[in-house]
C-alpha positions as CSV (number, residue, x, y, z in Angstrom):
1,M,-29.2,-26.5,-152.5
2,L,-25.2,-25.7,-151.7
3,I,-24.7,-22.1,-153.0
4,I,-21.2,-22.9,-154.2
5,K,-20.2,-19.5,-155.8
6,L,-21.9,-16.1,-155.9
7,K,-20.7,-13.2,-157.7
8,I,-22.0,-9.9,-157.5
9,K,-20.7,-6.3,-158.9
10,T,-18.6,-3.4,-156.8
11,S,-18.2,0.0,-157.1
12,K,-14.8,-0.1,-155.2
13,L,-13.1,-2.8,-155.7
14,E,-9.7,-2.5,-154.0
15,E,-11.5,-1.6,-150.7
16,Q,-13.5,-4.7,-151.0
17,V,-10.3,-6.3,-151.4
18,L,-8.9,-4.7,-148.0
19,F,-12.2,-5.5,-146.5
20,Y,-12.7,-9.3,-146.9
21,R,-8.6,-10.2,-147.0
22,D,-7.4,-7.9,-143.9
23,V,-10.6,-7.5,-142.1
24,L,-12.9,-10.4,-142.2
25,K,-9.8,-12.6,-142.8
26,L,-10.8,-14.4,-145.6
27,S,-8.4,-16.1,-148.2
28,L,-7.9,-14.3,-151.5
29,L,-8.4,-16.9,-154.0
30,E,-7.8,-14.7,-157.0
31,K,-7.2,-10.5,-157.9
32,N,-7.0,-8.9,-160.9
33,K,-7.8,-5.1,-162.4
34,T,-11.7,-6.2,-162.8
35,M,-12.4,-8.7,-160.0
36,A,-11.2,-10.8,-157.2
37,S,-12.8,-14.1,-155.3
38,F,-12.8,-15.2,-151.9
39,Q,-13.2,-18.3,-149.9
40,V,-16.5,-18.5,-147.7
41,G,-16.7,-22.0,-146.1
42,H,-17.6,-24.3,-149.3
43,S,-18.7,-21.3,-151.3
44,V,-16.5,-18.9,-153.0
45,L,-17.5,-15.1,-153.4
46,V,-16.9,-13.4,-156.2
47,I,-16.9,-9.4,-156.7
48,E,-16.8,-8.1,-160.0
49,K,-15.7,-4.2,-160.8
50,S,-18.3,-2.4,-162.2
51,V,-20.1,1.0,-162.6
52,D,-23.4,-0.3,-162.9
53,F,-23.8,-1.1,-159.1
54,T,-26.6,-1.2,-156.4
55,P,-26.4,-3.1,-153.0
56,Y,-27.0,-6.6,-152.2
57,H,-28.3,-8.7,-148.9
58,F,-26.5,-12.0,-148.3
59,A,-26.1,-14.7,-145.7
60,I,-23.3,-16.5,-144.1
61,N,-24.2,-20.0,-142.5
62,I,-22.2,-20.0,-139.2
63,P,-22.5,-22.8,-136.3
64,S,-25.5,-23.5,-134.3
65,N,-23.7,-22.6,-131.0
66,K,-21.8,-19.7,-132.1
67,I,-24.3,-16.8,-132.7
68,E,-22.5,-14.9,-129.4
69,E,-19.2,-15.6,-130.0
70,A,-19.7,-14.4,-133.7
71,L,-20.9,-10.9,-132.3
72,S,-17.9,-10.4,-130.3
73,W,-16.1,-11.1,-133.2
74,V,-17.5,-9.0,-135.7
75,K,-17.9,-6.1,-133.2
76,S,-13.7,-6.2,-132.8
77,K,-13.5,-5.0,-136.3
78,V,-16.4,-3.5,-138.0
79,A,-20.1,-2.0,-136.4
80,I,-23.1,-3.8,-136.0
81,L,-26.3,-3.2,-137.7
82,K,-28.9,-3.0,-134.8
83,E,-32.5,-3.0,-134.7
84,G,-33.6,-0.6,-132.0
85,D,-31.1,-1.5,-128.9
86,Y,-31.2,-5.4,-130.8
87,E,-27.5,-6.2,-132.0
88,I,-28.7,-10.1,-132.4
89,H,-31.9,-10.9,-133.8
90,N,-34.1,-14.3,-132.9
91,F,-36.4,-15.8,-135.9
92,S,-38.3,-18.1,-133.7
93,H,-40.0,-19.4,-136.9
94,I,-37.2,-20.7,-138.6
95,R,-35.3,-21.9,-135.2
96,A,-32.9,-19.3,-136.7
97,R,-31.2,-16.0,-134.9
98,A,-28.7,-13.9,-136.9
99,L,-26.7,-10.4,-136.5
100,Y,-26.0,-8.0,-139.2
101,F,-22.9,-5.6,-140.5
102,Y,-22.1,-3.8,-143.9
103,D,-18.8,-4.4,-146.2
104,C,-17.7,-0.9,-147.7
105,D,-20.2,-0.7,-150.2
106,F,-23.0,-0.8,-148.0
107,N,-23.8,-3.9,-148.9
108,I,-25.6,-5.9,-145.9
109,I,-23.9,-9.1,-144.3
110,E,-25.8,-11.9,-142.2
111,L,-24.0,-14.0,-140.0
112,I,-26.9,-16.8,-139.0
113,A,-26.8,-19.3,-136.5
114,R,-29.9,-22.3,-137.2
115,A,-30.7,-24.9,-134.9
116,E,-32.4,-26.8,-137.5
117,S,-28.5,-27.2,-139.4
118,N,-27.4,-28.8,-135.5
119,L,-23.5,-27.9,-136.7
120,I,-21.7,-27.9,-133.1
121,E,-18.3,-26.0,-133.1
122,E,-16.3,-26.7,-130.2
123,S,-13.3,-23.9,-131.0
124,A,-13.1,-20.1,-130.9
125,F,-15.0,-18.3,-133.3
126,S,-13.2,-17.0,-136.3
127,E,-13.5,-16.4,-140.1
128,Q,-12.8,-20.1,-140.3
129,S,-16.2,-20.7,-138.8
130,F,-17.7,-19.7,-141.8
131,V,-19.9,-22.9,-143.1
132,G,-20.8,-21.3,-146.6
133,I,-23.0,-18.6,-148.1
134,S,-26.5,-19.2,-147.6
135,E,-28.6,-16.5,-148.8
136,I,-28.9,-14.1,-151.4
137,G,-31.4,-11.3,-151.4
138,V,-33.4,-11.0,-154.4
139,P,-35.7,-7.7,-154.6
140,V,-38.5,-7.6,-157.1
141,D,-42.2,-6.1,-158.0
142,L,-44.0,-9.3,-157.3
143,I,-42.9,-12.6,-155.8
144,E,-44.9,-15.4,-157.2
145,P,-43.9,-14.6,-160.9
146,F,-40.2,-14.7,-159.8
147,Y,-40.9,-18.3,-157.8
148,N,-42.6,-19.8,-160.8
149,E,-39.9,-19.0,-162.9
150,L,-37.4,-20.3,-160.2
151,Q,-38.9,-23.5,-160.4
152,K,-37.8,-23.9,-164.1
153,V,-34.2,-24.3,-163.5
154,V,-34.2,-25.2,-159.9
155,F,-36.6,-26.6,-157.2
156,A,-36.5,-24.4,-154.5
157,P,-39.6,-24.8,-152.6
158,V,-41.0,-22.0,-150.1
159,Y,-39.2,-22.8,-146.9
160,S,-40.7,-19.5,-145.1
161,G,-43.3,-16.8,-146.0
162,T,-45.6,-16.0,-148.3
163,F,-45.5,-14.4,-152.0
164,E,-47.4,-10.9,-150.2
165,R,-44.1,-9.2,-149.6
166,F,-40.9,-12.0,-148.2
167,C,-40.4,-15.5,-149.1
168,A,-37.6,-17.4,-148.9
169,M,-36.9,-20.2,-150.9
170,G,-35.0,-23.2,-150.6
171,D,-33.5,-25.2,-147.8
172,V,-31.6,-24.6,-144.5
173,N,-28.2,-24.5,-146.8
174,G,-29.4,-22.3,-149.8
175,L,-32.2,-20.0,-150.1
176,F,-33.3,-17.2,-152.5
177,I,-34.6,-14.5,-149.9
178,C,-37.3,-12.8,-152.2
179,I,-39.2,-9.7,-151.3
180,N,-41.3,-7.3,-153.0
181,K,-39.1,-3.8,-153.0
182,N,-42.4,-2.1,-153.3
183,I,-43.6,-2.6,-150.1
184,K,-40.5,-3.9,-147.8
185,D,-37.3,-2.7,-147.8
186,W,-33.9,-5.1,-146.1
187,F,-34.2,-6.1,-142.5
188,P,-32.9,-4.5,-139.7
189,V,-32.0,-1.0,-140.9
190,N,-34.3,-0.1,-143.7
191,D,-32.2,0.0,-147.0
192,K,-33.8,0.4,-150.0
193,A,-33.9,-3.0,-151.7
194,Y,-32.7,-3.3,-155.2
195,S,-32.7,-5.7,-157.8
196,S,-29.0,-6.1,-158.2
197,E,-27.9,-8.5,-161.2
198,F,-26.0,-11.5,-159.8
199,E,-24.7,-14.9,-161.0
200,I,-25.0,-17.9,-158.6
201,D,-23.2,-21.7,-159.3
202,I,-26.0,-24.2,-157.2
203,K,-25.2,-27.7,-156.4
204,C,-28.8,-29.8,-156.1
205,G,-29.6,-33.6,-156.9
206,K,-29.7,-32.2,-160.2
207,G,-25.8,-31.5,-160.2
208,L,-24.3,-28.1,-160.8
209,I,-26.4,-25.4,-162.2
210,K,-25.5,-22.0,-163.0
211,L,-27.8,-19.0,-162.8
212,K,-28.4,-15.5,-163.4
213,F,-30.3,-12.9,-162.0
214,M,-31.1,-9.4,-164.6
215,D,-34.1,-8.0,-165.2
216,E,-35.7,-9.1,-162.1
217,R,-35.7,-12.7,-164.1
218,I,-33.4,-16.3,-163.2
219,L,-31.6,-17.7,-165.9
220,F,-29.0,-20.5,-167.1
221,R,-26.1,-19.4,-167.9
């Protein structure tokens, strides 16, 4: 399941353009008074201006062998979000390592290197190393009803976790990270999780599927 496009909202469009274009050095595809879009590997990130904004969490896959280089690259640009003294976090149950940082809206951005993907890069790490957006956070009151609704529109089996507090749905290339927002906050800094609206285009066995998350439901667009 590939995430082809992710659209999120912003309270600071101009600041976000400067961050993604000038700090992360992503290619700016389009910009007008209300939105901007950027190339993130095989994905497009769309940021739309809105007064109705709450923060997001999303992840970007990077090559399996590049987490240490990615850490140095990110630290040269922004502060790393730590848990205690840890800057790189090891998720042995899914054979992955990750790091986290904020953008200008205090969205939590995760760079994750997955051994399962077996993507090896020989050149030095840069923004060109971003493989694509691989996760979007989906905070809800109850995980199982969301899972059941999701299966009606796209096949996204449980990848890890349970229906109690955390459940990743999909596969190594594309995941809905669903949490019970009443009992869990966002790792690693325990930021409050909001059910922020987003739109997402996914490529899977059924072709291209366009979805919207709104009012804790996932719907066709």
